[in-house]
C-alpha positions as CSV (number, residue, x, y, z in Angstrom):
1,X,0.0,0.0,0.0
2,X,1.4,3.4,-1.0
3,X,2.3,6.1,1.6
4,X,-0.6,8.3,0.4
5,X,-3.1,5.4,0.8
6,X,-1.9,4.7,4.3
7,X,-2.2,8.3,5.3
8,X,-5.8,8.5,3.9
9,X,-6.7,5.2,5.8
10,X,-5.2,6.5,9.0
11,X,-6.8,9.9,8.6
12,X,-10.2,8.2,8.1
13,X,-9.6,6.2,11.3
14,X,-8.7,9.3,13.3
15,X,-11.7,11.2,11.9
16,X,-14.0,8.4,13.1
17,X,-12.4,8.5,16.5
18,X,-13.1,12.2,16.8
19,X,-16.7,11.9,15.5
20,X,-17.3,9.2,18.1
21,X,-16.0,11.5,20.8
22,X,-18.5,14.2,19.7
23,X,-21.3,11.6,19.9
24,X,-20.2,10.3,23.2
25,X,-20.0,13.8,24.8
26,X,-22.8,15.7,23.2
27,X,-23.0,18.4,25.8
28,X,-20.2,20.4,24.1
29,X,-21.7,20.0,20.7
30,X,-25.1,21.2,21.9
31,X,-23.5,24.2,23.7
32,X,-21.6,25.1,20.6
33,X,-24.8,25.0,18.5
34,X,-27.1,26.6,21.0
35,X,-24.9,29.7,21.7
36,X,-25.1,31.1,18.2
37,X,-28.8,30.4,18.0
38,X,-29.4,32.4,21.2
39,X,-27.4,35.3,19.8
40,X,-29.4,35.1,16.6
41,X,-32.7,35.2,18.5
42,X,-31.5,38.0,20.8
43,X,-30.4,40.3,18.0
44,X,-33.4,39.6,15.8
45,X,-36.1,39.9,18.4
46,X,-34.5,42.5,20.8
47,X,-32.4,44.7,18.5
48,X,-33.7,43.7,15.1
49,X,-36.5,46.2,14.9
50,X,-34.3,49.2,15.6
51,X,-31.2,48.1,13.7
52,X,-33.3,47.0,10.8
53,X,-34.6,50.6,10.3
54,X,-31.0,51.6,9.6
55,X,-31.0,49.2,6.8
56,X,-34.1,50.7,5.3
57,X,-36.4,48.0,6.6
58,X,-37.4,46.4,9.9
59,X,-36.8,43.1,11.7
60,X,-37.2,41.2,8.4
61,X,-34.4,43.2,6.8
62,X,-32.1,42.8,9.8
63,X,-32.4,39.0,10.0
64,X,-31.3,38.8,6.4
65,X,-28.3,41.0,7.2
66,X,-27.2,39.3,10.4
67,X,-27.2,35.6,9.5
68,X,-23.9,35.6,7.6
69,X,-22.1,37.0,10.6
70,X,-23.6,34.5,13.0
71,X,-22.7,31.7,10.6
72,X,-19.0,32.7,11.0
73,X,-19.5,33.0,14.8
74,X,-20.9,29.4,14.8
75,X,-17.8,28.1,13.1
76,X,-15.5,30.1,15.5
77,X,-17.4,28.8,18.5
78,X,-17.1,25.2,17.4
79,X,-13.4,25.6,16.6
80,X,-12.9,26.5,20.3
81,X,-14.0,23.0,21.2
82,X,-11.4,21.6,18.7
83,X,-8.6,23.5,20.5
84,X,-9.8,21.9,23.8
85,X,-9.8,18.4,22.4
86,X,-6.3,18.8,20.8
87,X,-4.9,20.0,24.2
88,X,-6.6,17.2,26.0
89,X,-5.0,14.6,23.7
90,X,-1.6,16.3,24.2
91,X,-1.9,16.3,28.0
92,X,-3.5,12.9,28.6
93,X,-0.8,10.7,27.0
94,X,-2.7,9.4,24.0
95,X,-0.4,11.0,21.6
96,X,2.6,9.1,23.1
97,X,0.7,5.9,22.4
98,X,0.0,7.0,18.8
99,X,3.7,7.6,18.3
100,X,4.5,4.0,19.1
101,X,2.0,2.8,16.5
102,X,2.6,2.4,12.7
103,X,0.3,5.2,11.7
104,X,0.7,8.4,9.7
105,X,1.7,11.2,12.1
106,X,-0.3,13.7,10.0
107,X,-3.5,11.6,10.4
108,X,-3.8,12.6,14.1
109,X,-4.2,16.3,13.3
110,X,-6.1,15.6,10.1
111,X,-8.7,13.7,12.1
112,X,-9.3,16.6,14.4
113,X,-9.7,19.0,11.5
114,X,-12.1,16.9,9.4
115,X,-14.3,16.0,12.4
116,X,-14.4,19.7,13.4
117,X,-15.3,20.9,10.0
118,X,-18.1,18.4,9.8
119,X,-19.4,19.6,13.2
120,X,-19.2,23.2,12.1
121,X,-21.1,22.6,8.9
122,X,-23.8,20.8,10.8
123,X,-24.0,23.6,13.3
124,X,-24.3,26.2,10.5
125,X,-27.0,24.1,8.8
126,X,-28.9,24.0,12.0
127,X,-28.6,27.8,12.4
128,X,-29.8,28.4,8.8
129,X,-32.8,26.1,9.5
130,X,-33.8,28.1,12.5
131,X,-33.1,31.4,10.7
132,X,-35.4,30.2,7.9
133,X,-38.1,29.4,10.4
134,X,-38.1,32.9,11.9
135,X,-38.0,34.8,8.7
136,X,-34.6,34.6,6.9
137,X,-35.3,34.8,3.2
138,X,-32.2,34.4,1.0
139,X,-32.4,35.2,-2.7
140,X,-30.0,32.5,-3.9
141,X,-30.2,29.8,-6.5
142,X,-28.4,26.4,-6.4
143,X,-25.1,27.9,-7.8
144,X,-25.1,30.7,-5.2
145,X,-25.9,28.3,-2.4
146,X,-23.1,26.1,-3.5
147,X,-20.7,29.0,-3.6
148,X,-21.8,30.1,-0.1
149,X,-21.2,26.6,1.3
150,X,-17.8,26.4,-0.4
151,X,-16.8,29.8,1.1
152,X,-18.0,28.7,4.6
153,X,-16.1,25.4,4.2
154,X,-12.9,27.2,3.3
155,X,-13.4,29.4,6.4
156,X,-14.1,26.4,8.6
157,X,-10.9,24.6,7.4
158,X,-8.8,27.7,8.0
159,X,-10.1,28.5,11.5
160,X,-9.9,24.8,12.5
161,X,-6.2,24.6,11.6
162,X,-5.6,27.7,13.6
163,X,-7.5,26.2,16.6
164,X,-5.5,23.0,16.3
165,X,-2.3,25.0,16.4
166,X,-3.5,27.0,19.4
167,X,-4.5,23.8,21.1
168,X,-1.1,22.3,20.6
169,X,0.6,25.4,22.1
170,X,-1.7,25.5,25.1
171,X,-0.3,23.9,28.3
172,X,-3.8,22.7,29.5
173,X,-7.2,22.2,28.1
174,X,-8.5,25.1,30.2
175,X,-5.9,27.4,28.5
176,X,-6.9,26.1,25.1
177,X,-10.5,27.0,25.7
178,X,-9.6,30.6,26.0
179,X,-7.0,30.9,23.2
180,X,-9.5,31.0,20.2
181,X,-12.1,33.1,22.0
182,X,-11.2,36.4,20.3
183,X,-12.2,34.8,17.0
184,X,-15.8,34.5,18.3
185,X,-16.0,38.3,18.7
186,X,-14.5,39.3,15.3
187,X,-17.9,39.3,13.6
188,X,-19.0,42.0,16.1
189,X,-16.0,44.1,15.0
190,X,-16.7,43.7,11.3
191,X,-19.7,43.9,9.1
192,X,-21.5,41.0,10.8
193,X,-24.1,43.0,12.9
194,X,-24.0,46.5,11.5
195,X,-22.6,48.1,8.3
196,X,-19.1,49.3,8.7
197,X,-19.9,52.8,7.5
198,X,-22.0,53.3,10.7
199,X,-18.9,52.9,12.9
200,X,-16.4,55.6,14.2
201,X,-13.4,56.1,11.9
202,X,-10.8,54.0,13.7
203,X,-13.2,51.1,14.3
204,X,-14.4,51.4,10.8
205,X,-10.9,51.1,9.4
206,X,-10.3,47.9,11.5
207,X,-13.7,46.5,10.6
208,X,-13.2,46.9,6.9
209,X,-9.7,45.4,6.8
210,X,-10.0,42.5,9.3
211,X,-10.3,39.1,7.7
212,X,-13.8,38.2,8.7
213,X,-15.4,41.1,6.9
214,X,-14.7,40.0,3.3
215,X,-15.9,36.5,4.1
216,X,-19.1,37.8,5.6
217,X,-19.6,40.1,2.6
218,X,-19.0,37.3,0.2
219,X,-21.5,35.0,1.9
220,X,-24.0,37.8,2.2
221,X,-23.7,38.7,-1.5
222,X,-24.1,35.1,-2.6
223,X,-27.2,34.5,-0.4
224,X,-28.9,37.9,-0.7
225,X,-27.6,39.2,-4.1
226,X,-25.8,42.2,-2.6
227,X,-22.6,43.5,-4.3
228,X,-19.5,41.4,-3.6
229,X,-16.9,43.4,-5.4
230,X,-13.4,42.1,-4.6
231,X,-14.5,40.5,-1.3
232,X,-14.6,37.0,-2.7
233,X,-11.0,37.0,-3.9
234,X,-9.8,38.7,-0.7
235,X,-11.8,36.1,1.4
236,X,-10.3,33.2,-0.5
237,X,-6.8,34.6,-0.1
238,X,-7.3,35.1,3.6
239,X,-8.6,31.5,4.1
240,X,-5.8,30.0,2.0
241,X,-3.1,32.0,3.8
242,X,-4.5,31.3,7.2
243,X,-4.7,27.6,6.4
244,X,-1.2,27.4,5.2
245,X,0.4,29.3,8.1
246,X,-1.7,27.5,10.7
247,X,-0.9,24.0,9.2
248,X,2.8,24.7,9.2
249,X,2.7,26.1,12.7
250,X,0.7,23.1,13.9
251,X,2.9,20.6,12.2
252,X,6.1,22.1,13.6
253,X,4.6,22.2,17.1
254,X,3.4,18.6,16.9
255,X,6.7,17.3,15.6
256,X,8.5,19.0,18.5
257,X,6.1,17.7,21.2
């Protein structure tokens, strides 16, 4: 069997291991899904009427605007759990056992990433389902939906590799739970909840150039038909660059551990 085939087989095994862990301990998965849903309901039903007026509509206009930002928040929240699981593996000795076995070293981290991306996509699908139930009305055909799913998947892969790297660098699972937390708040400091042109100058500059904003604008444009401009190419470049840097960082840290 070729080296590539062995790596794929071992990665598949490690992915099943991680998915079984998610099933065995559902409380974390439920928490990671419920938190963005609560934020969605809070902003739509408490602030949506007022914030929607600034968009030229009401609560209906605001729910269409806010869903892309909360989708990214869903992925970032789930990625926090990935950092915790990676740190747990590193501190409980299972990695030492894996090193004595004839398995691909890369498969251990790949299993974490693939399982986390699956979890994130399921969480985002649940959020979209709830958003549709309370009034989210995207204006997208099959091609646009496919593009939005592709963009969200690229983002999920990038942020998961970053969380894996942060989990490897964390001395304890508790520390790992805090390391990716700033990512959860970046949609607030971008175009996730209000347009950037409504912000003060300094904050507006940060919001327009931070990496989450072009991703949210791309997803929003695909689902709602708003102008995308150069956001798609910038978003893809951000995701590709973050994936590459985080993967190399994680690999280097894992090899030294």
